[in-house]
N, C-alpha and C positions, 0 to 999 in steps of 0.2 A: 426779376432778378436777372441780372447779366453779368458774369465774370468776366475781368479785365483780363487785359494780356498777360500780366505780371500772374494771375490766376490761374490762368489756361496752362501756363507755363509750368506751375507749382505742380498741377494735378497730372498733366501729361508725364511731369521728371517720375513722378509717384508709381505711377502706372508700368511706365517702362522700366523702372528701379525694380517695383516688385515681380517683375515679372522675370525679369533676368535673374532675380537672386533666387526665385523660387527653381528655376533650370538649373542655375550653379550647385546649390546644395542639392539636388536630386541627381547629380550626377553619378555613376559607379565606376570603382576602380577599374583598371583595364582587365578585361578578361572575366569580370564577374556580370552573370546577367541577374537583371533585378526578378526576385522572386517575389511569391504571394507576401511572406512577411514583409520581405521591405517594400511591398506597395501599400499592404491595408494597416500595418503596423511599425512603419518606420524602422523596419529591421530591431524592433524591441531593445532600441538604443538611445532612447531621448532622456535627455538630462532635465533636472528640475524645472529650471528657468525655462523651457521649451514647453514642457509640463504646463507650467504654472500660467504663463501667457497665452499659449495655444488653448486653454481651460477656457479663458477669460474672452479672448478674441472669438471664440466658436460660440460663446454665449450672448455676447453684445453686437449685436448687428442692428439694422430698422428696424426688427421687431423692436428690440429694448430701445435705441436711440429716440427715433419715431415715435413710436408707440407708447413709451413709457415716459416721453417727456409729454404726449398728448395727455396722460393720464394724470403727469403731476399740473397740467394746467387746468383740468376739468377737477379734480379732486386733492390734490396736494400733496403733501408729501408722505402721507399715509402709504403711496404704490411703493416707497421705498422699503417697504417690508420685505418686497420679494429680494432686494437683495443683501439686506442686511441679518435677514435667516437664512439664507442662503449661506453666508460666510460661516453660521453656526453650522448649518449641514455638511459643509464642504470638511469639517475637522471630524464629524462622526464618520465621513464616508473613507478619509484618510486611514485613520485609527481601526474602523473594525471591518468594513466592507474591502477596500482594496487588498488587505493581507490575504484574505480567502480564494479573490479572483486570482492572485497572482500566484499564490503555494498552488493552484490546479490548472495554470497554464492557460487561462480563458482568453480566448482573442474576439469573441464576441458574446452578446445578452443571449440570444437565442443556444448557443452552444452550451453555456451554464445550465438551461433551462433543461435542455436534454440528457448532459451529464448528472444533473440531480434529479429529472423526473422522470424524462422519457421523452421520444420524437414527436408526441403529437402536441405537448404543449410547447416546443420550439417551433414548431410550424404553424400553430395559432400566433404565437407572439412576432414571429418573424414578418407573417402578413401584416399583421397589425401594423409593426414599425415602420414598414414599408410607405403603406398608405399615409401613415402620421407624416413622414420626413417629404415624401414627395407634395400631400395636398394640404399640408397644414402649414409644416416647417418653409420648406422652400417657396411654396407660393406666397408666404405672408412676408419671407424677406427680398422674395424680387418685388412684391407689390407696393412694401412701404420703403424700400430703397428708390422705385421708379418714382414713388412720389416726392422723394427728397431732390433726386438728380432730376427732376421735370422742373420742380420750383425754383434752383437755385440756375440752370442752364439755358431753360426757357425752351428744350428739346420736348415734343411729344411725350409722353410717358410711356407708350406702346415701345417707342424707339428706346427709349432709357431702360426699360426691362428688357428688351435684347440686348443691349448691349451688356448689362450688368452680369446675365445669364452665362452668355459666351465668353467674356473674360474669366469670369471664375472656373467656367469647365476649362479653360484653355492653360491656366497657368498652375492647374493642378494634375492636370490630364496625364502628364509624363511620370512625375513624382511621386503623386499619391500621397498618403499621411506625411511623410518626411517632406515633402516642398509645404505643405498647409503649415508643420508644427514648426519648421526650423526659419520660417518667415515671418511667426508669428509674433516674436517679439518685437519685430520692427513695427508690425500693425497695432499692437496695444502700445507701445510707445508713441505712435502718432494720432493713438486716438486718446490716450492719457493727457497729452500736450495738447492738441486741437481742443478737446471737451475743455480743459481747464482754461482756455483761453475765451472759448465764448464764453463760460459762467463769468470770468473775470472781466470781460467786456461789456457784458448785459448788466451785471449787478455796477459796475462803475457808472453805467448811462443812467440807473435808477438813481443815484446816489450823487446825480449832476457833476460828475467828474471830481469826486471826494475821495474815490475810492473804494474798495470791494466793501469792504467793512461797513461803511456809512451805507451802501446798496442795500446790503443784506438786512441792516439794522430797517432800514426804510420799508424794506419788502415786508421784514417783520411785523413792523406796525401797522401797516395799510392793507395786510393780507394774515391775520394772524389765524383766520379759520382755516387757512390750508397748512398751515404747520402743527398739526394733531397728528401721529403717527395712530392712536385708537381713538378710530373714528364711533360717535354716540349714534344710538338707534335713530337719532332724528334728523342726523345727515341724511341729504338724498343720496349718498354714494355708500348708505351702510352695505346695502345688498353685495356690493363688490368686494367691500374690504368690512366684516362684520365686527369689527370693536375686536374684544379679547379671542373672540374667535379664532383671528389671524396668528396670537402668538401661541395658541393652546390647542387648535384645531388643524382645519384642515390643509394648511399652508406647509405644515410640516411633512404631510402625506407627498404633497405635490413636489418639494425640495427633493424628498429621498428619490422618487422616482425620476426627477430631471438628473439630479447628480450623482445618483447613486447607482441609478438600474437602465440607464438611458444609453447607448451605443455612441450616440452622436457625441456625449460627454466623455463618458468613462473610457472611452476608444485610448484618450490620451495616456490616462492611468496604466491601462494595460500594455502600452507602447512602452512602458519605463524601462531601464538598466535595473533597475532592482526595486525593493519595496521602500528602500529609504529614498531612493531619488521620487519614486512616486509620492511620496507621504511631504517630501520637504515641495514640491511643485505644489500639491494641494493646497498646504500651508502660504506659500505665495500667492496664489489664487484667492485665500480666504481674504487676504489683507486688500489685496487689490478691490475684491467685492464691496469692501468699506467706502471705496473710491467713489463707485459708480453715481449713486444718487447725485453727490455734488457737480458731475458731468454731463447726467441725464436729466435729472427731477428738477433742479434748482431751476436752470433756462427756462423750463416747461412753467413754471411758478412764476418768471420773471415777465414771460410773454403776456400775464392775467394785467399788469402793469403797462407794459410797452406797447401790445399790439391786443387790446380789449375786444372783444367781437367776432373772433375766429368763426368762420363757419363751420370748420369742424376743428378738434382740437388736436388732432394729429397733424395739422399745421403749425403748430405753435415752434418745433425746433426749427424747420426750414424758414420761417418767417423771422426768427432770433438770427438766423445764418447771414438773413438779407441786410440786417444791420452793421456787417464787419466791414473793414475797411478794403481796399485791395490789397493783396497779399495773405492778409490774414485769413480772409474769406478764402481765397485758394488752400491754405493750408488746413482748417477747418473740413473743409469740402473732402478735401484729399484724405483727412482721417473718416470723414464718415464712408467715404468709398472704401478705407480700410477697413473697416470694421463689416461692412456688406460683403466683401470680398471674401474675408475669412470665414466668416457664419455661411456664406453660400457655399466655399471650395469643401468645409467639414462636413456640412449634410449631404455634400453630392459625394465625399469619399464613404461615408459613412450607409449611404443607398449602396455602394457598389460592394463595401465589405460585406454587407448582408445577403445582398444577392449572391453575391459569389459563394460565400462561405457556407451559407445556410438554405441555398436552394441549389447552385448549380452543381456544386460539390457532390449533394446528395443525388442528383439526377444523373450525373456523369463522372463518377467515381476514378480515382486515380489519372486524372488529365495532368499534363504537363505544367509546371509553374509558368511559362509563359504564356502558356494559353488560358491560365486562370486570372492573370494579369490583363489580358485581352478582352475577356470578359469582363471585369472588371471597369475597364475603361468605356465599351459600349453600354454597361447600364448606367454607368455617369452621364453620357449625353442622352439616355431614352428619358432618366430623370429630369434632367433639366428644359428637355422639350416639351415633357408631361406639366410640369411646375411653370413654365413660359404660358402655356395654353390656359392653363387652369386659374391663375391667378387674379383677374380680374371677374370672371365668375363666382368666385368662391368669396372675395376680399373686397371687392369692388364698390358695395353698400354699407360699409361699416365706418362708423365713426371713431370708434375706439378699438383698433383692431387688436393691441395686445389683451384688453380685457376678454374679449370675444374668442382668444386663441386658449385662453386659460379657462374660460369655461367649458369648449369643446375637449379639450384634452381630460379636464374635470373627470369625464365619464369614463375614464378608463385606467386613470393613475389609482384610484384605491385597489383594484385587483394586482395591477401591476408591484406594487408596493406588499401588497400581502403577501403574493407568490415566493418574492424575493426574500423578505424575511423570512418568512417561515423556511424558505429554503437555506437559508443560512446558518439558523440559529435553531431549528426544530427537525431533529432528523424523522419524527414520523409521519411529516407531513408527504403525501404523494402526490403523483399524477392526476389523480382523480378529484382529490382537495384543489390542486392548482386550477385545472380546468373548471371547477365550479366557482373558483373565485374569480378568473377571468371573465366567464361568462356571466355570473352574478353582477360582479359590477356594474357591467354596462347595463344590466336589465334594473336592477335597482337605483341606480342612477335617472333612468329615465321615469321610473316608478316614482321616486320622489320630486322628481320635477314637473310631472304630470299632476299629481297629487297637490304639492305645494309650490307653485310658479313662483311665489315671491320670497321663495325661500332661499336666503344665501348662498351661493354655489360653493364657497368655501366651506362653509358648515358641512352644505351637503355631501361634499368631499369626504369630511370627516366622519359622518353616519354611517355614508358608505363603505367607509374603510373597515368599521368596527362589525358591520353587517357581513361584509364578505371575510373577513379574519374570521367570525363564528363557523360562516359555512364553509370555509375551507378545513378548520379542525374538525367540526364535526364530520364532514365528507371523510375525510382523512381516518378518522379514527371508527367508522364504518365500512372500512373498504380494505383491502387487504392491499398490501405494498408489492409490487410485483419485484421478485429476486432479485438483487442486482442490477436494479435500476440508480441508485445512488452510487456515483462512481466519485463525488466531492468529496476530499478529505480535509476534516477541520479537526481532528484530534490534534493533530501538531504544528497548530499555527499558533503564532505569537501575536498576540494584540497590545505588547508593551511598545511602545514609543520611546525614542531618544528626549533627552532634556530638553533641545532645542525646539523639538516641537510640541513638548508640552508646556513651554514657557511661551511659545509663540499662539498659542491656543486660547490660554491664560489670557494672554494679551487682548487678542479680536472678543473673546467673551466681554470681557472689562469694557471695551470700546462700544460695544454693542450696547449691555448694559447701561452706560453714561447717554448713551443719543437715546434710548428710548425714556430714559428718565427726564432727560432735559426737553424732550418733544412730546412727552405722553398726549 
């Protein structure tokens, strides 16, 4: 696949435009020097539309587009559970989690843990998140993104990986989160437009030019086994998505951990002007989440008809892009790059935030604001370099990278969810119980994996969550809570939400219920 001159012009125009926009929104008023709050939390002034768009832009990257489309090619629409159930999770995050975080002026998740439990758990989880972001998240975005860029442009994958990392680093390097969040509305708009175009064109091609609806109906008739949300036990991919276990078990735990307690995601909510803006932004993101399978999973299923016999499922989306005419290919390719850039930049900024605010300020307290910003930029540079070096060794041999990433994070997410849920809603929980849950989650996950290797990982997440919860409660009750260790105020937190949020939430829930009823 080679880009035409028109395609190249469109892509270059996007790259130049988004870089210029990022620098423009990052500018400071005359005489004002960028502070740590400006760099890491966008001055705590993000409006709802920037929060919602940035949540989706941070989430949807090569990991989602290439990886989830590949899973759509392999196992079908059932992979959309990650998106549609995430929409429901976002409603809970907006109503019950963000009010506590914003009331207590939280700026990082490790900081919340220290204020709630103590310094040890903050250090443990900060180290975990840095390792996860650099060696799982950054590497996966770089690797899968470079696959797409290489297939579309024909350049060497290693060169594509280098260019992606360098550009993402450069465009957020000066402005930090503000540069990322205030450009994400452009990124998401382009992503949705480009995604809808590739879905429409592939379905129209399947329908022999009779339109999108005819193509979708043909896809339903010829690939009915790929349009079931709840997989039966005899399905070869039941281990990845274990039937009702998806709706009732481990996916909830993974979603709470990802959308509610993950610095990379929740940082947008923490940077809101106020709780009202944060909740409107989360609701906006929930509606966008409903649309994601249309622009990501459907092209993967369409590839089964249009490009059967691919050697790797993750080749599905790039292959579908190869069917697009000149100009349209450039726009869709720019949309894919937009998703990669947004997620990379968000991950880079979160690494810089945790390293600077949870490590450096503890080692060197009282540093000037300018010094903290400079340390954050250095941390960004190091994180990208490590991600580039680790990408191929860690992900080069995987066929469905999205599923492998979920499996890996499933070792830790039960403990993370236990720690935060107890920290938010049970005052008797203490640091000993939190540490027991964190360590127990990994140990128990490994034990279940070794003893029952065929046990679905999503079910494993649910079982380990319950075991870690019991462990955390038991240890908390058997140990003394250190006086003054809990600095989190919840007694004056209001969980009431405005009518607009409630009506929007009801609509999201109704849409998800209908989708599952239709495609059960």
